[in-house]
C-alpha positions in Angstrom: -55.2 -84.6 -30.9 -52.0 -82.8 -30.1 -52.2 -80.6 -27.2 -50.5 -77.2 -27.4 -48.8 -76.3 -24.3 -48.7 -72.6 -23.6 -46.1 -71.4 -21.1 -47.0 -68.1 -19.7 -44.1 -65.6 -19.3 -44.1 -62.9 -16.7 -44.7 -59.4 -18.0 -41.6 -57.2 -18.3 -42.0 -53.7 -17.0 -39.3 -51.4 -18.6 -40.6 -48.2 -16.9 -38.2 -47.1 -14.1 -39.9 -46.4 -10.8 -39.4 -42.9 -9.4 -37.0 -42.4 -6.5 -38.6 -42.1 -3.2 -38.7 -38.7 -1.6 -36.1 -39.9 1.0 -33.6 -40.7 -1.8 -34.2 -37.4 -3.5 -33.5 -35.5 -0.3 -30.3 -37.5 0.3 -29.0 -36.8 -3.1 -29.8 -33.1 -2.8 -28.0 -33.0 0.6 -25.0 -34.7 -0.9 -24.6 -32.2 -3.7 -25.1 -29.3 -1.3 -22.2 -30.6 0.8 -20.1 -31.0 -2.3 -20.8 -27.4 -3.4 -20.1 -26.2 0.1 -16.7 -28.1 0.1 -15.8 -26.6 -3.2 -16.6 -23.1 -1.9 -14.4 -23.6 1.1 -11.5 -24.9 -1.0 -11.8 -22.0 -3.4 -12.1 -19.4 -0.6 -9.3 -20.8 1.6 -6.4 -19.1 -0.4 -8.2 -15.8 -0.1 -8.7 -16.3 3.6 -5.0 -17.2 4.1 -3.9 -14.1 2.2 -6.2 -11.9 4.2 -4.9 -13.3 7.5 -1.3 -12.9 6.4 -1.9 -9.4 5.3 -3.4 -8.5 8.7 -0.5 -10.0 10.6 2.3 -8.7 8.4 4.0 -5.5 9.4 3.3 -2.4 7.3 6.0 -1.8 4.8 7.6 1.6 5.4 8.7 3.7 2.5 12.4 4.6 2.6 15.3 6.2 0.8 18.7 4.6 0.6 17.5 1.9 3.1 17.2 4.6 5.7 13.9 3.5 7.3 12.0 5.9 9.6 11.5 4.5 13.0 14.2 1.9 12.6 17.5 3.3 11.2 19.6 5.1 13.8 21.6 8.3 13.5 24.8 6.3 13.8 23.8 4.0 11.0 23.0 7.0 8.8 26.5 8.5 9.4 28.1 5.1 8.7 26.2 4.9 5.4 26.3 8.5 4.2 29.3 10.0 6.1 29.4 13.1 8.2 26.6 15.6 7.5 27.1 19.0 5.9 25.2 20.5 8.8 23.4 19.4 11.9 20.9 21.6 13.7 17.6 21.8 15.5 14.4 22.6 13.7 10.8 23.0 14.9 10.0 19.5 13.7 13.1 17.8 15.0 16.9 17.5 14.9 18.2 17.4 11.3 21.3 16.4 9.4 21.8 17.6 5.8 23.6 15.9 2.9 24.4 17.0 -0.6 21.5 16.5 -3.1 23.1 18.1 -6.2 21.2 21.3 -5.5 23.0 23.4 -3.0 19.9 25.3 -1.8 17.9 22.1 -1.2 20.0 19.5 0.5 18.8 16.1 1.5 17.6 16.2 5.1 17.6 13.5 7.7 15.3 14.1 10.6 15.9 12.2 13.8 14.7 11.9 17.4 17.2 12.9 19.9 15.6 10.7 22.6 15.7 7.5 20.7 18.5 8.3 18.3 16.4 7.0 15.4 15.4 8.6 12.2 11.9 9.9 12.1 11.9 11.0 8.5 13.9 11.9 5.4 13.3 14.8 3.0 14.9 14.1 -0.3 15.5 16.5 -3.2 15.1 14.9 -6.7 17.7 16.6 -8.9 17.8 14.1 -11.8 15.2 14.6 -14.5 14.8 10.9 -15.3 14.3 10.1 -11.6 11.9 12.9 -11.2 9.7 11.5 -14.0 10.0 7.9 -12.6 9.0 9.1 -9.2 5.9 10.9 -10.6 4.8 7.6 -12.2 5.4 5.8 -8.9 3.2 8.4 -7.2 0.4 7.8 -9.6 0.4 4.1 -8.8 -0.4 4.8 -5.2 -3.8 6.0 -6.1 -5.7 8.9 -4.7 -3.8 10.9 -2.1 -5.4 11.6 1.3 -4.9 15.3 0.7 -3.4 17.6 -1.9 -2.0 21.0 -0.8 0.2 23.7 -2.2 3.9 24.2 -1.5 4.8 27.5 0.1 8.3 27.3 -1.3 8.0 25.9 -4.9 5.7 27.9 -7.0 4.5 25.2 -9.5 4.4 22.3 -7.1 1.6 20.7 -5.1 2.0 18.4 -2.1 0.5 14.9 -2.5 0.1 13.4 1.0 -0.2 9.6 1.6 0.0 9.7 5.4 -1.0 6.1 6.0 1.7 5.0 3.5 4.4 7.1 5.1 5.2 9.2 2.1 4.4 12.6 0.5 5.5 14.1 -2.8 6.1 17.6 -4.0 5.3 17.3 -7.6 4.6 19.4 -10.7 1.5 18.4 -12.7 2.5 20.2 -15.8 5.9 18.6 -16.2 4.8 15.4 -14.5 7.9 15.4 -12.3 8.6 15.1 -8.6 11.0 17.6 -7.1 11.0 16.3 -3.5 9.9 13.3 -1.4 9.2 13.1 2.3 9.5 9.6 3.8 8.2 9.1 7.3 6.6 6.6 9.6 3.0 5.8 8.5 0.6 7.9 10.5 -2.8 9.6 10.3 -3.3 12.7 8.1 -4.2 14.8 11.2 -0.9 13.9 12.9 1.1 14.5 9.8 -0.4 18.0 9.2 0.0 18.9 12.9 3.7 18.4 12.5 4.4 19.5 8.9 1.2 21.4 7.8 2.9 24.7 8.4 5.0 24.2 5.2 1.9 23.8 3.0 -1.1 25.9 2.1 -4.7 25.0 1.3 -4.9 27.7 -1.3 -2.4 28.5 -4.0 -0.1 31.2 -2.5 1.1 32.2 -5.9 -2.3 32.8 -7.6 -3.1 36.3 -8.7 
């Protein structure tokens, strides 16, 4: 009789074994590290921008490249020529220059001790410029304080003390009639020096 030989084959198990708790923890830790690294890389440009902004000097608003706190009286004369008038005022020594409106000349305020310009008060006589300046003012956002002009009936004063600029502007015509450039300061300091020219209430209201 023929004998049948049976060769036994080992059973094949196709079901994968679950990872050990140690491997699962390792993989979770790995992905957490990857996510943390991505977060650092994404946040690095923002951090660099913030540091540069903190360390960069504050940009001072200026007219005709006459920068309050930097430009000297001599440099102003070299640039604009001799003034129409030079005299002392309560807020400092001033030099005046033609603005196109005889009664409202451009005014340069300077410190007699340092010889440097402390501010410029500019009359805006051109209508197109007056409209452009009004739009520039709106881009600055909310002013620190709004007051009334004691000298221009339909104008309000929009003060941005920390930005070193204030505007005398007409809301109805959406134009700026004058701009005061100065060194950035606090609102209290600005008002202590120039607040006498403004009013909390409308001086022309009935």
